[in-house]
C-alpha positions in Angstrom: 0.0 0.0 0.0 1.2 3.5 -0.8 0.1 7.0 -1.6 -0.5 10.1 0.5 -2.7 8.6 3.2 -0.4 5.6 3.7 2.6 7.8 3.7 1.4 10.1 6.5 -0.1 7.2 8.6 2.1 4.2 7.9 1.4 2.5 11.2 -2.3 2.5 10.5 -1.7 1.3 6.9 0.3 -1.7 8.1 -2.9 -3.2 9.5 -4.3 -3.5 5.9 -1.3 -4.5 3.8 1.8 -6.7 3.9 4.0 -3.8 3.1 3.7 0.0 3.1 5.7 2.5 1.0 6.2 5.8 2.7 6.9 8.8 0.4 7.6 8.7 -3.3 7.9 5.2 -4.6 10.6 5.8 -7.3 13.4 5.4 -4.8 12.1 2.2 -3.1 10.1 0.4 -5.7 13.0 -1.6 -7.2 14.1 -2.8 -3.8 10.5 -3.8 -3.0 10.2 -5.9 -6.1 13.6 -7.6 -5.5 12.6 -8.3 -1.9 9.2 -9.7 -3.1 11.0 -12.0 -5.6 13.3 -13.2 -2.7 10.3 -13.8 -0.4 11.6 -11.3 2.2 9.2 -8.4 1.8 9.8 -5.7 4.5 6.7 -4.2 6.3 7.7 -0.6 5.5 9.8 1.0 2.8 10.7 4.6 3.4 11.9 6.9 0.7 14.1 9.4 2.5 14.9 11.5 -0.6 12.8 13.3 -3.2 12.5 11.4 -6.4 14.5 12.8 -9.4 11.7 13.2 -11.9 14.1 13.6 -14.7 15.0 9.9 -14.3 11.3 8.8 -14.3 10.6 6.2 -17.1 7.6 6.7 -19.4 4.6 5.0 -17.8 3.2 1.9 -19.5 0.3 3.7 -21.1 -0.2 0.7 -23.4 -1.9 -1.0 -20.5 -4.8 1.4 -21.0 -5.3 0.5 -24.6 -8.4 -1.6 -24.1 -9.8 0.6 -21.3 -12.6 3.1 -22.0 -10.9 6.1 -20.4 -11.7 9.4 -21.9 -8.9 11.2 -20.0 -5.4 10.0 -19.6 -3.3 11.6 -16.9 0.3 12.8 -17.1 2.4 14.3 -14.3 4.9 16.9 -15.3 5.8 18.1 -11.8 5.4 17.6 -8.1 5.2 20.0 -5.2 3.4 23.2 -4.5 4.8 26.3 -2.8 1.6 27.5 -1.2 1.5 25.0 1.8 -2.2 25.4 2.4 -3.3 24.4 5.9 -5.9 21.8 4.6 -3.6 20.1 2.1 -1.5 17.0 2.9 0.0 16.7 -0.6 2.7 19.3 0.2 3.6 17.2 3.3 4.6 14.3 0.9 5.7 16.2 -2.2 7.2 19.2 -0.5 6.9 23.0 -1.2 9.5 23.0 -3.9 8.3 22.4 -7.5 10.2 19.6 -9.3 9.7 19.0 -13.0 10.4 16.4 -15.5 12.3 17.6 -18.5 10.2 19.1 -21.3 11.2 16.4 -23.7 10.0 13.8 -21.2 6.6 15.3 -21.0 6.3 15.7 -24.8 7.3 12.0 -25.3 4.7 10.9 -22.7 2.0 12.9 -24.6 3.1 11.4 -27.9 2.9 7.9 -26.4 -0.6 8.5 -25.1 -1.7 9.9 -28.5 -0.4 6.7 -30.2 -2.5 4.6 -27.8 -5.5 6.8 -27.2 -5.7 9.2 -30.2 -8.8 11.1 -29.0 -8.2 11.0 -25.3 -8.2 14.3 -23.3 -4.8 14.8 -21.6 -5.1 15.5 -17.9 -2.1 17.1 -16.1 -2.2 15.7 -12.6 0.2 18.3 -11.1 -1.0 20.1 -8.0 0.0 23.4 -9.6 0.8 22.8 -13.2 1.5 26.4 -14.3 3.4 27.7 -11.2 6.8 27.9 -12.9 6.0 30.4 -15.6 9.3 29.9 -17.5 9.0 26.1 -17.6 5.3 26.4 -18.4 5.9 28.7 -21.4 8.6 26.4 -22.8 6.4 23.3 -22.4 3.3 24.9 -23.8 5.1 26.1 -26.9 6.1 22.5 -27.6 2.6 21.2 -26.8 1.0 23.6 -29.4 2.5 21.5 -32.2 0.9 18.3 -30.8 -2.7 19.6 -31.3 -4.1 18.1 -28.2 -6.9 19.1 -25.8 -5.9 19.2 -22.1 -7.1 20.0 -18.6 -5.0 20.8 -15.5 -4.8 22.6 -12.2 -3.3 26.1 -11.5 -3.4 28.9 -9.1 -4.9 32.3 -10.0 -1.6 34.0 -10.8 -1.9 33.1 -14.5 -4.6 35.8 -14.8 -1.9 38.5 -14.7 0.0 37.3 -17.8 -1.9 37.9 -21.0 0.8 36.3 -23.2 0.7 33.1 -21.0 -3.1 33.0 -21.1 -3.1 33.2 -24.9 -0.5 30.4 -25.0 -2.4 28.3 -22.6 -5.4 28.5 -24.9 -3.4 28.0 -28.1 -1.8 24.8 -26.6 -5.3 23.2 -26.3 -6.3 23.9 -22.7 -10.0 23.4 -22.2 -10.5 23.6 -18.4 -8.4 24.7 -15.5 -9.2 23.7 -11.9 -8.4 26.7 -9.6 -8.7 26.7 -5.8 -10.4 29.9 -4.6 -11.2 28.2 -1.2 -13.4 31.0 0.1 -14.9 34.3 -0.9 -14.5 35.6 2.6 -11.1 37.2 3.0 -10.8 36.5 6.7 -11.1 32.8 6.1 -8.0 33.0 3.9 -5.9 34.8 6.5 -3.2 32.3 7.7 -4.4 29.6 5.2 -0.9 29.6 3.7 2.3 30.7 5.3 2.6 34.0 3.2 -1.2 34.8 3.0 -0.8 34.4 -0.8 -4.4 33.4 -1.4 -5.8 36.2 0.8 -3.8 38.8 -1.1 -5.0 37.5 -4.5 -8.6 37.1 -3.4 -9.2 40.9 -3.7 -9.3 40.5 -7.5 -11.0 37.2 -7.9 -13.7 38.5 -10.2 -11.2 40.3 -12.5 -8.9 37.3 -12.6 -11.8 35.0 -13.6 -12.8 37.3 -16.4 -9.2 37.5 -17.7 -8.8 33.8 -17.8 -12.3 32.9 -19.2 -12.2 35.7 -21.7 -9.4 33.8 -23.3 -11.6 30.8 -23.8 -10.3 28.8 -20.8 -13.1 27.5 -18.6 -12.5 27.6 -14.8 -13.7 24.9 -12.4 -13.5 26.8 -9.1 -13.0 24.9 -5.9 -14.5 26.2 -2.6 -14.4 25.1 1.0 -17.3 25.8 3.4 -16.8 25.4 7.1 -14.1 27.9 8.0 -14.5 29.9 11.2 -15.9 33.0 9.5 -18.6 31.1 7.6 -22.2 31.2 8.7 -25.6 30.4 7.1 -25.2 33.3 4.7 -22.1 31.7 3.2 -24.1 29.3 1.1 -26.0 31.9 -0.9 -23.0 34.2 -1.2 -20.8 31.4 -2.6 -23.5 30.3 -5.0 -24.1 33.8 -6.2 -20.3 34.3 -6.7 -20.1 31.2 -8.8 -23.2 32.2 -10.9 -22.4 35.9 -11.2 -18.8 35.1 -12.4 -20.1 32.5 -14.9 -17.6 29.8 -13.7 -17.6 26.8 -16.0 -18.0 24.6 -13.0 -17.6 24.4 -9.3 -16.6 22.0 -6.6 -17.8 22.8 -3.1 -16.5 20.8 -0.2 -16.9 20.7 3.6 -13.8 21.7 5.5 -12.0 18.4 6.0 -9.2 17.8 8.5 -7.0 15.3 6.7 -4.3 13.5 8.6 -1.0 15.4 9.3 -2.3 18.7 7.9 -1.8 21.9 9.8 -5.6 22.3 9.8 -6.1 19.0 11.6 -3.3 19.7 14.2 -4.9 23.1 15.0 -8.4 21.7 15.3 -7.3 18.8 17.5 -5.8 21.3 19.9 -9.2 23.0 20.0 -11.0 19.8 20.5 -13.1 20.3 17.4 -12.3 17.2 15.3 -15.4 14.9 15.4 -14.9 11.3 16.3 -15.7 9.9 12.8 -14.0 7.2 10.7 -12.0 7.8 7.5 -15.0 6.6 5.5 -16.7 9.9 6.5 -13.9 11.9 4.9 -15.7 12.4 1.6 -15.5 16.2 1.3 -19.3 16.3 1.7 -19.7 14.9 5.2 -18.8 17.1 8.1 -15.9 16.0 10.5 -15.4 19.3 12.3 -17.4 21.0 15.0 -18.4 24.4 13.7 -19.1 27.3 16.1 -21.9 28.8 14.1 -23.6 25.9 12.3 -24.6 22.3 13.0 -23.2 19.5 10.9 -26.7 19.0 9.3 -26.8 22.7 8.4 -23.4 22.5 6.8 -24.1 19.4 4.8 -27.6 20.6 3.6 -26.2 24.1 2.8 -23.5 22.6 0.6 -26.1 20.5 -1.2 -28.1 23.7 -1.8 -25.1 25.4 -3.4 -24.7 22.5 -5.8 -28.4 22.6 -6.7 -28.3 26.4 -7.4 -25.0 26.5 -9.5 -26.0 23.4 -11.5 -29.6 24.4 -12.1 -30.9 24.3 -15.7 -31.4 28.1 -15.8 -27.8 28.7 -14.8 -26.6 26.2 -17.4 -28.4 28.1 -20.1 -27.0 31.5 -19.1 -23.5 30.0 -18.8 -23.8 28.6 -22.3 -24.7 32.0 -23.7 -21.8 33.6 -21.8 -19.2 31.2 -23.3 -20.8 31.4 -26.7 -20.2 35.1 -26.7 -16.6 34.7 -25.6 -15.8 32.2 -28.4 -17.6 34.3 -30.9 -15.4 37.3 -29.9 -12.2 35.1 -30.0 -13.1 33.9 -33.6 -13.8 37.5 -34.6 -10.3 38.7 -33.4 -8.5 35.8 -35.1 -10.0 36.4 -38.5 
C-alpha cells in the first residue's frame, strides 16, 4: 500500500497490507520488487529522498489501450509552494516544485496519443503552471501536438496575457483553480505567506481575464471555515453564478491527517470522532461554532443545486458562446 494517506499514517496502513511504501515510490520500488522475488518483503519502505523526476521512465500507457478512459493523466511536476493548511499533498511532495524535462513530458503525450488518439490529456500536477518559464517552454512545444488538455493552476496566471493566450493555443479546455473561500478573513493564515488572501481581492477580475481567453474555470471552494455562517451558502452560489464559472466543486472543511488544519483543530477539540469513511469532502468532520453538521451538509447541497440548475446552465452557455464568438472575430 502506498500513496499520501499511507505515507502520513504508515502505522495505520500496516494493518491493511503486507508492506507499506512511505513517500515517493521511485526510490524504493525496485528494492520492494527484489525483496518480493526473494520472499523477504519488509513491512515498511521509506523513501528518504525526493525522487528525481528527470529519471522517471515513461509510464506503460499501453496497459490502458483496451480501457474506455476518456482522460489519460500525465504528471509533469510535483510540489506546491503555497503550503495550504488543509492540504496534505505538500507534506509528501514538498513545497519546492520539481519538474520532468520538457522532452520527457512531450514524449509521454506522444505515447498517449499513439495509444488513445482522441483522449483528453489531464495534467495531474497540483500546480501545473506555477513555474512560468517552464510552463511557457512546455506549452510552446505542446502547441504542435494539437491536443486538448485540462489541469490545475493557481490564480496568478490571470496576470500574464501572453501566457493566457499560449495556454489556450496549446489546447487547454479547463483549469481547476482553488479559490477556497470568498471571505477574505477565512484565507488569513491559510498559507504561510497569506498568498491566497492577497489574491482574493481581485478574484472577479482574474476570472474574467482567464475565461475571456476561452479557458473555462472549475473553481473549488471550501465551506466550514470559522468565518462562515448560514449566509455563506447563498453568497458562494451567487459568486459562482455571477462570475459564470464553467463549473464548481464545493467541499466541507475536512481535517485530513498530518495537515496543519487537523493539528490546530485537534488542539481546540473540534475534530469529530468519525471514521475515515466519512472523509468524503461532503460529510462534516469538524465541530463548527456557528452551524450544526446538518446545516453545513444541507447548505453545501443547496449550493450545488443552485449552481448546476438548468437556468444557470443556459445562461452560462450564452456567456461562453459570446466569448468564443469574440475570439473567432479577433483571429479572422
